[in-house]
C-alpha positions as CSV (number, residue, x, y, z in Angstrom):
1,M,15.0,-36.2,50.1
2,I,11.1,-37.0,49.6
3,T,9.3,-35.4,47.9
4,V,5.5,-35.3,47.9
5,D,2.6,-33.0,45.4
6,I,-0.3,-34.8,44.9
7,E,-3.9,-34.2,44.0
8,K,-6.3,-37.4,45.0
9,R,-9.9,-37.2,44.1
10,F,-12.8,-39.6,46.1
11,N,-16.2,-38.2,45.0
12,D,-16.9,-35.3,47.1
13,F,-12.8,-35.8,48.9
14,L,-10.2,-34.4,47.7
15,L,-6.4,-35.0,49.0
16,D,-4.1,-32.2,48.2
17,V,-1.0,-32.5,49.8
18,S,2.5,-30.9,49.1
19,F,5.4,-31.0,51.9
20,D,9.6,-32.7,52.1
21,I,11.1,-35.3,54.1
22,R,14.6,-34.9,55.0
23,Q,16.8,-38.3,54.7
24,G,16.5,-40.6,58.4
25,E,13.6,-38.5,59.2
26,F,11.0,-40.3,61.2
27,V,7.4,-38.1,60.5
28,A,4.2,-39.0,62.0
29,I,1.0,-38.1,59.7
30,S,-1.7,-37.7,62.2
31,G,-4.9,-36.3,62.0
32,L,-9.4,-37.6,62.3
33,S,-10.3,-40.7,60.7
34,G,-11.2,-39.8,57.8
35,S,-8.5,-36.8,56.9
36,G,-6.6,-38.3,53.7
37,K,-3.8,-40.0,55.8
38,T,-4.1,-43.7,54.6
39,T,-4.6,-42.7,51.1
40,L,-1.8,-41.0,51.4
41,L,0.2,-43.5,52.4
42,R,-0.7,-45.7,49.9
43,T,-0.2,-43.2,47.1
44,I,3.1,-42.8,48.1
45,A,3.6,-46.4,48.2
46,G,2.4,-46.7,44.5
47,L,-1.0,-48.8,45.5
48,T,-2.8,-45.7,44.5
49,K,-2.5,-43.6,41.8
50,S,-3.1,-39.7,42.0
51,S,-2.5,-37.0,39.9
52,G,1.2,-34.6,40.7
53,T,4.5,-36.3,41.5
54,I,6.5,-38.0,43.9
55,A,10.4,-38.0,44.4
56,S,12.1,-40.3,46.5
57,F,16.1,-40.1,46.6
58,N,16.5,-38.2,42.8
59,N,14.0,-41.0,41.6
60,I,11.2,-40.1,39.9
61,W,8.2,-42.4,41.3
62,Q,5.5,-40.8,39.8
63,D,4.5,-37.8,37.4
64,K,2.7,-36.5,34.3
65,T,4.2,-39.1,32.2
66,T,6.3,-41.6,34.8
67,F,4.4,-44.4,37.2
68,V,6.7,-46.9,38.9
69,P,4.6,-50.0,40.3
70,A,4.5,-50.5,43.9
71,Y,7.2,-53.7,44.0
72,K,9.5,-51.5,41.8
73,R,9.6,-48.5,44.8
74,A,12.6,-49.1,47.5
75,L,10.3,-49.0,50.4
76,G,9.1,-51.1,53.1
77,F,5.6,-51.2,54.2
78,V,3.9,-52.3,57.5
79,S,-0.1,-52.0,57.6
80,Q,-2.3,-52.2,61.1
81,E,-3.3,-55.5,59.1
82,Y,-1.2,-58.9,59.7
83,T,-0.2,-59.2,56.2
84,L,1.9,-62.5,56.6
85,F,1.8,-65.3,54.0
86,P,-0.3,-68.1,56.3
87,N,1.6,-70.8,54.5
88,M,5.4,-69.7,55.0
89,S,7.0,-69.8,58.2
90,V,8.5,-66.5,59.7
91,I,12.1,-67.2,58.4
92,D,10.3,-68.2,55.3
93,N,8.1,-65.2,55.6
94,L,11.4,-63.0,55.4
95,L,13.4,-64.7,52.8
96,Y,10.4,-64.1,50.5
97,A,10.8,-60.3,50.4
98,K,15.3,-61.7,50.2
99,K,17.4,-64.0,50.5
100,D,19.6,-63.4,53.1
101,A,19.6,-65.7,55.9
102,G,22.5,-63.5,57.7
103,L,20.6,-60.3,57.7
104,A,16.9,-62.3,58.6
105,K,18.8,-63.8,61.5
106,Y,19.6,-60.4,62.8
107,L,16.3,-59.1,62.4
108,L,14.8,-61.7,64.2
109,E,17.1,-62.1,66.4
110,T,16.7,-58.0,67.4
111,A,13.0,-58.4,67.1
112,D,12.7,-62.0,69.9
113,M,11.9,-63.6,67.0
114,F,14.2,-66.3,66.5
115,K,13.0,-68.8,68.8
116,Y,9.8,-68.1,66.3
117,Q,11.6,-69.1,63.1
118,T,10.0,-72.1,61.9
119,V,6.3,-71.2,63.7
120,Y,3.5,-70.3,61.2
121,P,2.0,-67.0,61.4
122,D,-1.3,-68.7,62.8
123,N,0.4,-69.7,65.6
124,L,1.6,-66.5,66.3
125,S,-0.2,-63.3,68.5
126,G,-0.6,-59.8,67.2
127,G,2.0,-58.2,68.7
128,Q,4.5,-60.9,67.3
129,K,2.9,-60.7,63.7
130,Q,3.7,-57.0,63.2
131,R,7.0,-58.0,64.9
132,V,7.9,-60.5,61.8
133,A,5.8,-57.9,59.7
134,V,8.5,-55.2,60.4
135,C,11.2,-57.5,59.8
136,R,10.5,-58.7,56.7
137,A,9.5,-54.7,55.3
138,L,12.9,-54.1,56.2
139,M,14.8,-57.0,54.3
140,N,15.5,-54.6,51.5
141,K,16.8,-52.2,53.6
142,P,14.5,-49.7,52.1
143,K,15.4,-46.3,52.2
144,L,11.7,-45.6,52.8
145,L,9.3,-46.8,55.5
146,L,5.7,-46.5,55.4
147,L,4.2,-47.9,58.4
148,D,0.2,-47.5,58.8
149,E,-0.9,-47.6,62.0
150,P,1.1,-50.4,63.3
151,F,-0.4,-50.4,66.8
152,S,-4.0,-49.9,66.3
153,S,-5.1,-53.5,66.8
154,L,-2.5,-54.2,70.1
155,D,-2.8,-53.6,73.6
156,N,-0.5,-51.0,75.7
157,K,2.5,-53.2,76.7
158,T,2.5,-54.4,73.2
159,A,2.4,-51.8,71.2
160,Q,5.2,-50.0,73.3
161,N,7.3,-53.0,72.7
162,L,7.2,-52.6,68.6
163,Q,7.3,-48.8,69.6
164,Y,10.9,-49.3,70.8
165,M,11.9,-52.2,68.2
166,I,10.9,-49.6,65.2
167,K,12.4,-47.0,66.6
168,K,16.0,-48.9,67.5
169,F,15.9,-50.4,63.5
170,H,15.3,-46.5,62.4
171,K,18.7,-45.7,64.0
172,K,20.1,-48.8,62.6
173,F,19.2,-48.4,59.1
174,D,19.0,-44.9,59.2
175,T,15.5,-45.2,57.7
176,T,13.7,-42.6,56.5
177,T,10.0,-43.2,58.0
178,L,6.3,-42.3,57.4
179,M,4.2,-43.1,60.0
180,V,-0.5,-42.9,60.2
181,T,-1.6,-42.4,63.1
182,H,-4.2,-40.6,65.2
183,N,-2.7,-41.8,69.0
184,I,-0.7,-38.7,70.4
185,T,1.4,-41.3,72.6
186,E,2.9,-42.7,69.6
187,V,3.3,-38.8,67.6
188,Y,5.8,-38.0,71.1
189,T,7.1,-41.8,71.4
190,L,8.7,-42.2,68.1
191,A,8.3,-38.9,65.6
192,S,10.5,-35.7,65.4
193,R,8.2,-34.6,62.9
194,N,4.3,-34.0,63.0
195,I,2.0,-33.5,60.1
196,I,-1.7,-33.0,60.8
197,L,-4.0,-33.6,58.1
198,D,-7.8,-32.5,58.2
199,D,-10.3,-33.4,54.9
200,G,-6.9,-33.7,52.6
201,L,-5.1,-30.7,53.5
202,I,-2.0,-30.1,55.7
203,I,-3.4,-28.0,58.5
204,N,0.0,-27.7,60.8
205,D,3.1,-29.6,60.0
206,Y,6.0,-29.1,63.2
207,E,9.3,-30.2,64.8
208,I,8.1,-32.4,68.0
209,N,11.0,-31.3,69.9
210,D,10.4,-27.4,69.5
211,V,6.8,-28.1,70.8
212,L,7.8,-29.9,73.5
213,S,10.5,-27.7,74.9
214,Y,8.3,-24.9,74.4
215,S,5.3,-26.0,76.6
216,L,7.4,-27.4,79.4
217,S,10.4,-25.0,79.6
218,K,8.9,-22.9,82.2
219,K,7.9,-26.1,84.2
220,P,12.1,-27.8,85.3
221,K,10.4,-29.1,88.4
222,V,7.6,-31.7,86.8
223,T,6.8,-34.6,85.1
224,A,3.7,-33.7,82.0
225,K,1.3,-36.3,80.4
226,A,0.6,-35.0,77.4
227,I,-3.3,-36.2,77.2
228,D,-5.0,-34.7,74.0
229,F,-3.8,-32.9,70.9
230,R,-6.3,-30.7,69.4
231,I,-6.8,-28.0,67.3
232,I,-7.2,-24.1,68.7
233,D,-7.5,-20.7,67.0
234,G,-6.2,-22.2,64.2
235,K,-2.9,-24.2,65.8
236,D,-2.3,-27.4,67.0
237,V,-1.7,-27.5,70.7
238,I,-0.9,-30.4,72.8
239,V,-2.7,-30.5,76.2
240,Y,-0.9,-31.8,79.3
241,E,-2.1,-32.5,83.1
242,I,0.8,-30.8,84.9
243,N,0.1,-30.9,89.0
244,K,-3.5,-32.0,88.1
245,Q,-4.3,-28.8,86.1
246,L,-5.0,-29.0,82.1
247,V,-2.9,-26.7,80.2
248,V,-2.1,-26.8,76.4
249,S,1.6,-26.1,75.2
250,N,1.0,-22.1,74.6
251,G,0.0,-22.1,78.4
252,Q,-3.5,-21.5,78.4
253,N,-6.0,-23.4,81.0
254,I,-8.7,-25.1,80.0
255,K,-11.6,-26.7,81.2
256,K,-11.7,-30.2,82.7
257,D,-14.5,-30.5,80.8
258,E,-12.9,-30.0,77.6
259,K,-10.6,-32.8,78.2
260,V,-10.5,-35.9,75.6
261,N,-8.5,-39.0,76.9
262,M,-6.6,-40.6,74.3
263,G,-4.2,-41.9,76.7
264,I,-1.3,-41.3,79.3
265,Y,1.9,-40.3,77.8
266,S,5.0,-39.4,81.0
267,I,7.6,-37.2,79.2
268,S,10.5,-35.5,81.1
269,P,10.6,-31.8,81.2
270,T,13.4,-30.2,79.6
271,K,15.6,-29.1,81.8
């Protein structure tokens, strides 16, 4: 169990959140730009200080008298930037995190990157760099993996391949994963739970399967496409396109001109 109960003020902005994450959960932190998503992730990582409490698996990382620095927290961190050491080869980037050649080989083989083990980051594509960054973050087999919009600079196909790899590693290592994103496709592809931030506050926190089962249970013979998510009457809903008709997850129809295209993602309806 990870417990987060923090406050962080930047001038007129206040991040004030409280939630728990169960072992093995994959939780998305979503919301518009400026809602506090990255600040929250950096605070959990120990890269930004705040008031309040952060506890991870019975270890206090932060409270009134304690502050454990980032390098002593049992976590892995992957940002949207390519944070590899440019003067080290792919394999050396992993071995710098932990001297375990066997684990490094396994991770790179699973990521289809072992053939590039002697290559330097400047000679890799963006997607390849992020694969290596994820592998390096897993070298210490962290209990908690933090992902800060890791797909934001990648094309769709590359992002999908990296998403598949992350999901595979998440299951393999039983890692608790917290991912910041503003992309609805990533939320419903990877996460089991979605926490939505708005102006520093949690405005919704729900299980993904509960929403999908409810919204698709009356549509057993069609494929729905999740194209947007928004707040309607204070509740988070998903906007679907079903048989060229736009509907939201409570069954209410919406006008065509209300559509905000955030990408198309096909999902199988509930039987």
